[in-house]
N, C-alpha and C positions, 0 to 999 in steps of 0.2 A: 630670769632675774634682770632687773633694770641695770643698765650700764653704770648709773650713778652709785648704785649699791656695790657693785663689783669694784668700782674705783675706790670707794671709801674703805672697803675691806682690805684691798690691796695696800692702800696707804697705811692703814693701821698695823698690818703685819710688817711692813717695811720700817715703820717708825719704831715698833717694838724691837725689831732686830738691830736697828741703829743704837738704841739705848743699851741693849744687852752687849753689843760690841764695845760701846764706850766703857761700860763696867768692866768687862774682861780686860780691856787695854789698861785701864787704870790699876786694876788689881795686879796685873803682870808687872806694871811699872813699880809697884811697891814690893816686888820680889816674890810673889806667890806663884807657885807652879800648879797649874790645873791638871788633875788626873783626868783620864778619859771619862770616868764616872761623873766628875764635877761638870765637865763640859756637856754631857748628855742631860744631866739634871737641869742645868741652866737653860739649855736650848730645848729641852723637852717639856718645859713648863711643869716640872714636878717639884713638890715641896723639898726645899734643901734642909738637910739635917746636919747639926754640928758634927765635925770629925770625930769627937769623943764618943758619940752615941752610935757610930757606924760599926758594923760587924766586920 
C-alpha cells in the first residue's frame, strides 16, 4: 500500500479519536458519568441507544 494512503488513514483515525475525546470531555464537564458500556460503544463505533431502551 502506498505510504500516502497509510498516512491519510492514520490521520483520519487520529482525527476521529480527537473528536471523540472532545465529546467525552465535554459530556463529563456537564456531569455525565460514562459506564463501561457507554465507553465501549463510543470507541467501538456501535450505534448508541438511548438509556431508556437498554436492557
